[in-house]
C-alpha positions in Angstrom: 0.0 0.0 0.0 1.4 3.4 -0.9 2.1 5.9 1.9 2.1 9.6 1.7 4.8 11.4 3.6 4.2 15.0 4.7 6.5 17.2 6.8 5.3 17.4 10.4 2.6 14.8 10.1 2.7 11.1 10.8 2.5 8.7 7.9 -1.0 7.4 7.4 -2.2 4.8 4.9 -4.2 6.7 2.2 -7.3 4.4 2.4 -7.4 4.7 6.1 -7.4 8.5 6.0 -10.2 8.5 3.4 -12.3 6.3 5.7 -11.5 8.5 8.7 -12.6 11.7 7.0 -15.7 10.3 5.4 -17.7 9.6 8.5 -17.4 13.2 9.9 -18.5 14.7 6.5 -21.5 12.4 6.4 -22.4 13.4 10.0 -22.1 17.1 9.2 -24.5 16.6 6.3 -27.1 14.7 8.2 -27.1 15.2 11.9 -28.2 18.9 12.2 -31.7 19.2 10.9 -32.2 16.6 8.2 -33.1 13.7 10.4 -35.8 15.5 12.5 -37.3 17.1 9.4 -37.3 13.7 7.5 -39.1 12.2 10.5 -41.6 15.0 10.6 -42.3 14.5 6.8 -42.9 10.8 7.4 -45.2 11.5 10.4 -47.2 13.9 8.3 -48.0 11.2 5.7 -49.0 8.8 8.4 -51.3 11.5 9.9 -53.2 11.7 6.7 -54.8 8.4 7.5 -56.5 9.7 10.7 -57.9 12.9 9.4 -61.6 13.0 8.6 -61.4 16.2 6.5 -59.0 14.7 4.0 -58.9 17.7 1.6 -57.6 20.2 4.2 -55.2 17.5 5.5 -53.7 17.0 2.1 -53.2 20.7 1.6 -51.5 21.0 5.0 -49.1 18.2 4.2 -48.3 19.6 0.8 -47.4 23.0 2.5 -45.2 21.2 4.9 -43.4 19.2 2.2 -42.9 22.3 0.2 -41.2 24.0 3.1 -39.0 21.0 3.8 -38.0 21.1 0.1 -37.1 24.8 0.5 -35.0 23.9 3.5 -33.2 21.1 1.6 -32.4 23.4 -1.4 -31.1 26.3 0.8 -29.0 24.0 3.0 -27.3 22.5 0.0 -27.1 25.4 -2.4 -26.1 28.2 0.1 -22.8 26.8 1.4 -21.0 29.3 -0.7 -20.7 32.8 0.9 -22.0 34.7 -2.1 -25.0 32.4 -2.7 -25.9 32.5 1.0 -25.8 36.3 1.0 -28.0 36.5 -2.1 -30.5 34.1 -0.7 -30.6 35.9 2.6 -31.0 39.3 0.8 -33.9 38.0 -1.3 -35.7 36.8 1.8 -35.2 40.2 3.5 -36.4 42.0 0.4 -39.5 39.8 0.3 -40.2 40.4 3.9 -39.7 44.2 3.5 -42.0 44.3 0.5 -44.8 42.5 2.5 -44.2 44.8 5.4 -44.3 47.9 3.2 -47.6 46.7 1.7 -49.1 46.3 5.2 -47.9 49.7 6.3 -49.2 51.5 3.2 -52.5 49.6 3.2 -53.0 49.6 6.9 -56.2 51.8 6.8 -57.8 49.4 4.4 -57.0 46.1 6.1 -59.7 46.3 8.9 -57.5 45.4 11.8 -58.8 45.6 15.4 -57.6 48.5 17.5 -55.3 47.0 20.1 -53.1 50.1 20.7 -55.0 53.3 19.9 -51.8 55.4 19.4 -50.3 52.9 17.0 -53.6 52.4 15.2 -53.8 56.2 14.7 -50.3 56.2 13.2 -51.1 53.3 11.0 -54.3 54.9 9.8 -52.5 58.1 9.0 -49.7 56.4 7.0 -52.0 53.9 5.4 -54.4 56.6 4.0 -51.7 58.4 2.0 -52.1 56.0 -1.0 -55.4 54.5 -2.4 -56.0 50.8 -2.0 -54.0 48.9 -4.6 -54.4 45.3 -3.5 -57.1 42.9 -2.2 -54.9 40.8 0.0 -55.8 41.3 3.7 -53.8 39.0 5.9 -54.7 38.5 9.5 -52.6 40.9 11.8 -51.0 38.1 13.9 -50.2 36.2 10.7 -48.3 39.3 9.4 -46.3 39.4 12.7 -45.6 35.6 12.5 -44.3 36.0 9.0 -42.0 38.9 9.6 -40.6 38.4 13.1 -38.0 35.9 12.2 -36.6 38.0 9.4 -35.9 41.0 11.5 -32.8 39.6 13.2 -31.5 38.4 9.8 -31.9 41.9 8.5 -30.1 43.3 11.5 -27.2 40.9 10.9 -26.9 41.8 7.3 -27.0 45.5 8.2 -24.3 45.2 10.9 -22.0 43.0 8.8 -19.0 44.8 7.3 -20.0 44.6 3.6 -20.9 47.0 0.9 -22.8 50.1 2.1 -25.6 49.4 -0.3 -26.3 45.9 1.2 -26.2 47.4 4.7 -28.6 50.2 3.9 -31.0 48.0 2.0 -31.0 45.4 4.8 -31.4 48.0 7.5 -34.3 49.7 5.7 -36.1 46.4 5.2 -35.6 45.5 8.9 -37.0 48.9 10.0 -40.0 48.6 7.8 -40.7 45.1 9.1 -40.3 46.3 12.7 -42.7 49.1 12.0 -45.3 46.7 10.5 -45.0 44.4 13.5 -45.5 47.4 15.8 -48.6 48.5 13.9 -50.3 45.1 13.9 -49.7 45.0 17.7 -49.0 41.3 18.1 -47.9 41.1 21.8 -46.6 37.6 21.3 -44.3 38.8 18.5 -43.2 41.7 20.7 -42.2 39.3 23.5 -40.5 37.0 21.1 -38.4 39.8 19.6 -37.5 41.0 23.1 -36.3 37.4 23.9 -34.3 37.3 20.7 -32.7 40.7 21.5 -31.7 39.5 24.9 -30.3 36.2 23.4 -28.3 38.3 20.9 -27.0 40.5 23.6 -25.9 37.5 25.8 -24.2 35.9 22.8 -22.4 39.1 21.9 -21.3 39.5 25.5 -19.6 36.1 25.4 -18.0 36.7 22.0 -14.2 36.9 22.5 -13.9 39.1 19.4 -16.1 41.8 20.9 -14.3 44.4 22.9 -15.6 45.9 26.1 -17.5 48.6 24.2 -19.3 45.9 22.1 -20.2 43.9 25.2 -21.5 47.0 27.0 -23.5 48.0 24.0 -25.0 44.5 23.8 -26.0 44.6 27.4 -27.5 48.1 27.1 -29.4 47.0 24.0 -31.0 44.1 26.0 -31.9 46.4 28.9 -33.4 49.1 26.7 -35.4 46.5 24.8 -36.9 45.1 28.0 -37.7 48.6 29.2 -39.3 49.6 26.0 -41.5 46.5 26.0 -42.5 47.1 29.7 -43.4 50.8 29.0 -45.3 49.9 25.8 -47.2 47.2 27.7 -48.1 49.7 30.4 -49.2 52.2 27.9 -51.4 49.8 26.0 -53.8 48.4 28.5 -56.6 49.7 30.7 -55.1 48.0 33.7 -51.4 48.5 33.4 -48.4 46.3 32.4 -49.5 43.3 34.4 -52.7 43.0 32.5 -51.1 43.4 29.1 -48.3 40.9 29.7 -50.9 38.5 31.0 -53.0 39.5 28.0 -50.8 37.3 25.8 -52.9 34.5 27.2 -56.2 36.4 26.9 -59.1 36.7 24.4 -59.9 33.9 24.7 -58.1 32.8 27.8 -55.0 31.1 26.3 -54.4 29.0 29.4 -57.9 27.5 29.1 -57.2 26.9 25.4 -54.0 25.1 26.2 -55.8 23.1 28.9 -58.6 22.0 26.6 -56.0 21.2 23.9 -54.3 18.9 26.3 -57.7 17.3 27.0 -57.9 16.6 23.3 -54.4 15.2 23.3 -55.4 12.8 26.0 -57.9 11.3 23.7 -55.6 11.2 20.6 -52.0 10.9 22.1 -50.5 8.5 19.6 -52.2 9.5 16.3 -53.3 13.1 16.8 -56.4 14.3 15.0 -54.6 14.9 11.7 -53.4 18.0 9.9 -55.7 20.6 8.3 -59.0 21.9 9.6 -59.6 19.1 12.1 -59.2 21.1 15.3 -62.3 23.3 15.6 -64.9 20.6 15.7 -62.7 18.1 17.6 -62.1 20.7 20.4 -65.8 21.6 20.5 -67.1 18.0 20.6 -64.5 16.3 22.8 -63.1 19.0 25.1 -65.6 21.8 25.3 -68.6 19.4 24.9 -70.5 21.8 22.6 -71.9 21.2 19.2 -70.6 24.2 17.3 -67.0 25.3 16.4 -65.5 27.8 18.8 -61.7 28.0 18.1 -59.9 27.1 14.9 -56.4 26.3 16.3 -54.6 25.6 19.5 -52.7 29.0 19.9 -49.6 27.0 20.7 -47.2 25.7 18.0 -46.0 22.7 20.0 -49.5 21.6 20.9 -50.6 22.1 17.3 -47.8 19.8 16.1 -48.8 17.1 18.5 -52.4 17.3 17.6 -51.8 17.4 13.8 -49.0 14.8 13.5 -49.4 12.7 16.6 -46.7 11.4 18.9 -44.2 10.8 16.1 -44.7 14.4 14.9 -44.1 16.0 18.3 -41.0 13.8 18.9 -39.7 14.9 15.6 -40.4 18.5 16.4 -38.7 18.1 19.8 -35.6 16.6 18.2 -35.6 19.6 15.7 -35.8 22.2 18.4 -33.0 20.4 20.4 -30.9 20.2 17.2 -31.3 24.0 16.7 -30.3 24.7 20.3 -27.2 22.4 19.9 -26.3 24.1 16.6 -26.5 27.5 18.3 -24.2 26.4 21.1 -21.7 24.8 18.7 -21.8 27.8 16.2 -21.3 30.4 18.9 -18.3 28.4 20.4 -16.8 28.4 17.0 -17.5 32.1 16.6 -19.2 31.8 13.1 -20.0 35.5 13.1 -22.8 38.0 13.0 -24.7 36.4 10.1 -24.9 33.1 11.8 -26.1 34.9 14.9 -28.8 36.7 13.0 -30.1 33.5 11.5 -30.3 31.6 14.8 -31.8 34.5 16.6 -34.5 34.7 13.9 -35.3 31.0 14.3 -35.4 31.4 18.1 -37.8 34.3 17.8 -40.2 32.1 15.8 -39.9 29.2 18.3 -40.5 31.5 21.3 -43.6 33.0 19.7 -44.8 29.5 19.0 -45.2 29.1 22.8 -47.9 31.8 22.7 -49.5 31.5 19.3 -49.6 29.2 16.2 -50.8 31.1 13.2 -48.9 28.5 11.2 -51.7 26.1 11.9 -54.2 28.4 10.0 -52.2 30.4 7.5 -49.7 27.8 6.5 -47.6 30.3 4.5 -46.4 31.9 7.7 -44.3 28.8 8.4 -42.0 29.7 5.4 -39.5 31.9 7.3 -38.7 29.2 9.9 -37.7 26.7 7.2 -35.8 29.4 5.3 -33.9 30.3 8.4 -33.2 26.6 9.2 -31.9 26.1 5.6 -29.6 29.2 5.9 -28.5 28.0 9.4 -27.6 24.5 8.1 -25.7 26.0 5.2 -23.7 28.2 7.5 -22.9 25.3 9.8 -21.7 23.2 6.8 -19.5 26.0 5.5 -18.1 26.4 9.0 -17.1 22.6 9.0 -18.0 22.2 12.6 -17.1 18.8 14.1 -20.2 16.8 15.2 -19.3 15.9 18.7 -21.0 13.3 20.8 -22.9 15.9 22.8 -24.3 17.5 19.7 -25.4 14.2 18.3 -27.0 13.2 21.6 -28.9 16.4 22.1 -32.0 15.3 20.1 -31.9 11.9 21.8 -31.8 13.4 25.2 -34.6 15.8 24.4 -36.9 13.1 23.0 -36.2 10.9 26.0 -37.0 13.8 28.4 -40.2 14.6 26.5 -41.3 10.9 26.7 -40.7 11.0 30.4 -42.8 14.1 30.9 -45.5 12.8 28.6 -45.7 9.4 30.2 -48.8 10.2 32.3 -50.7 10.7 29.0 -49.4 7.4 27.5 -49.4 4.8 30.3 -50.5 2.1 30.4 -49.9 2.1 26.6 -52.3 -0.7 25.6 -55.3 0.9 27.3 -54.3 4.3 26.0 -54.0 3.0 22.4 -57.4 1.4 22.6 -58.8 4.7 23.8 -57.1 6.5 20.9 -58.6 4.1 18.5 -62.1 4.6 20.0 -61.7 8.4 19.7 -60.8 8.0 16.0 -63.8 5.8 15.4 -66.1 8.2 17.2 -64.7 11.2 15.4 -65.2 9.5 12.0 -68.8 8.7 13.0 -69.7 12.2 14.2 -67.5 14.4 12.0 -66.7 12.3 8.9 -70.0 12.8 7.1 -70.8 9.1 7.1 -74.0 7.5 6.0 -76.4 6.6 8.9 -75.6 2.9 8.8 -71.8 3.5 8.6 -72.2 6.1 11.4 -73.9 3.6 13.7 -71.3 1.0 12.9 -68.5 3.4 13.7 -70.1 4.4 17.0 -70.5 0.7 18.0 -66.8 0.2 17.1 -65.9 3.2 19.3 -67.8 1.9 22.2 -66.1 -1.5 21.8 -62.7 0.2 21.9 -63.6 2.2 25.0 -64.9 -0.9 26.8 -61.7 -2.8 26.0 -59.7 0.1 27.3 -61.7 0.1 30.6 -61.1 -3.7 30.9 -57.4 -3.1 30.6 -57.4 -0.1 32.9 -60.6 0.5 34.9 -59.3 4.0 35.7 -58.7 5.1 32.1 -60.2 8.7 32.4 -60.8 9.4 28.7 -62.4 6.1 27.9 -64.7 6.4 31.0 -65.7 9.9 30.0 -66.5 8.9 26.4 -68.5 5.9 27.6 -70.4 8.3 29.9 -71.2 10.7 27.1 -72.3 7.8 24.8 -74.6 6.6 27.6 -76.1 10.1 27.9 -76.8 10.1 24.1 -78.5 6.7 24.6 -80.6 8.2 27.5 -78.9 5.8 30.1 -78.3 8.6 32.6 -77.5 6.5 35.7 -74.9 4.5 33.7 -73.4 7.7 32.4 -73.1 9.2 35.9 -71.3 6.0 37.1 -68.8 6.1 34.3 -68.1 9.9 34.8 -67.7 9.6 38.5 -64.8 7.1 37.9 -63.3 9.4 35.3 -63.5 12.3 37.7 -61.8 10.4 40.5 -59.1 9.3 38.1 -58.5 12.8 36.7 -60.1 15.4 39.0 -58.6 18.4 37.2 -60.0 17.6 33.7 -62.4 20.4 32.6 -64.2 18.1 30.1 -64.9 15.5 32.8 -66.0 18.2 35.2 -68.6 19.5 32.7 -69.7 16.0 31.7 -70.2 14.8 35.3 -72.0 18.0 36.2 -74.4 17.5 33.3 -74.9 13.9 34.2 -75.8 14.9 37.8 -78.3 17.4 36.3 -79.9 14.8 34.1 -80.4 12.5 37.1 -81.9 15.3 39.3 -78.8 15.8 41.6 -78.9 19.5 41.1 -76.8 20.5 44.1 -74.0 18.3 43.0 -74.4 19.6 39.4 -74.3 23.2 40.6 -71.0 22.6 42.5 -69.3 21.3 39.3 -70.9 23.5 36.7 -70.9 26.9 38.5 -67.2 27.8 37.6 -67.8 27.1 33.8 -68.2 30.1 31.6 -71.5 30.5 29.7 -72.9 27.4 31.3 -76.3 29.2 32.0 -76.9 29.8 28.3 -75.9 26.2 27.5 -78.4 24.9 30.1 -81.1 27.0 28.5 -80.3 25.3 25.2 -80.2 21.9 26.8 -83.6 22.5 28.3 -85.0 23.3 24.8 -83.3 20.2 23.4 -84.6 17.8 26.0 -88.1 19.2 25.4 -87.8 18.5 21.7 -86.5 15.0 22.5 -89.6 14.4 24.7 -87.5 14.1 27.9 -89.6 16.4 30.2 -87.7 15.5 33.4 -84.3 16.5 31.9 -85.8 19.7 30.4 -87.1 20.7 33.8 -83.8 19.9 35.5 -81.9 22.0 33.0 -84.3 25.0 33.5 -84.1 24.7 37.3 -80.4 24.5 37.4 -80.1 27.5 35.0 -82.3 29.6 37.3 -80.3 28.5 40.3 -77.0 29.6 38.8 -78.5 32.9 37.5 -81.7 33.8 39.3 -84.1 36.7 38.7 -84.7 36.1 35.0 -88.4 36.6 34.1 -88.3 34.7 30.8 -86.5 31.7 32.3 -88.9 31.6 35.2 -91.9 31.6 32.9 -90.4 28.8 30.8 -89.8 26.7 33.9 -93.4 27.3 35.1 -94.7 26.2 31.7 -92.5 23.0 31.7 -93.6 22.1 35.3 -97.3 22.7 34.4 -97.3 20.2 31.5 
């Protein structure tokens, strides 16, 4: 075997050196974001099989695959510095153009007045020109689309390149910031604040930054937090506390998250499928109402779990962990301002995802995240960072930690799987538009799955709750109460079980017990009035009277309700 001899290096067999260098290059190509995104793509195809609204599910999956394709192209084609800079510049130009459209057309877009002062400024600027377009994106969707591009624009403006590039990037960034301010997305404001703080901390730890740069970064973070605090205080009727808490308000975001978790308890393995499945599933199986109320979960991570199931949320967890590992590795290698601008932009999107998820409704708002991931992967490849054991293990550790935290939703697995299958059968029966015979068959199948789950785990709360609700539909009120009491004992904090058991108590005449459970529920009085009318139409006079009595007990001194109760009791 021939040997190469180089000054200052040991003699290594040529074939052995090729094999030694091949493995790290393959790892660099595959271990950052490719693996988690490939797993997410596969989980999206599997999720198509559980969706009852197949058309919207197919469109959602096509959007996701298109974004993954964009990521693949950017991560492979932008390894050269000039190509990377052109691609980043085009993204900033597109974001700036959209922001300029929103600013100049603000008075025609019909946005709600969240901050009167900002709204007046937007109306003044937006009335300069006549309306020249019909596109009217939702205000929070605009913020979701633009927020991740702002740090990238800042990085291009701060980088020592041609003055024209810097001015164009800076102008685009300022326009995007102005548009985000006008649409008054508080979640985007908080996410940008978090991104600014992260940038400041990274700059403070940069060995290439002098004392002036570190002091400036720290001052930037402090000023950003002060500006957000002052703006929040100026916005609301009750001060800063109300406005910062208002991120979870209208509707109450914490209740939305809680009810989304109730839905996840029913579909933990498969999810409900991508697309427009959420609204009716939440209403029927968490809120226990018959009309759609909310169209998405207002949390990106919950939305991923609901749309793509356990495999999807594990893939997403691995992706987030890979991004964080890439940030740490890239900052240690001091890859520069552009790298920092890209990862801060991705971080801003991920932080905002904790408070909202417009990507679940307006799918095009997901594009910046995948663009940023592609640019980030390309910069990492160009930096030729070694893939250490810690970096490779980060997704595995994150997935393991997630499974440990999610285990209460999954154990015992066989009973939970049977419950999941029963929920899918019931959803197909009630929401899938089946023929009457097929609907009856699907409901029978759902009941069989729930009963099997209860045999495997008598304390399975979701199976018990659904058996109780099916018993109510069959007018077996005592049986329903017994199932729901077991569900409540197994999971006493579950809002759906609280409501279902309270209604079961009402239908069996236990009005005091029903009052104790139902009193904290919003709008329950109007629901009971509707129930009273429903039971009257179904020729269930006792349940109609119980509903009317309970409604008057919860909200007395209503003349019309009193007259209706008197009429029911006199029949």
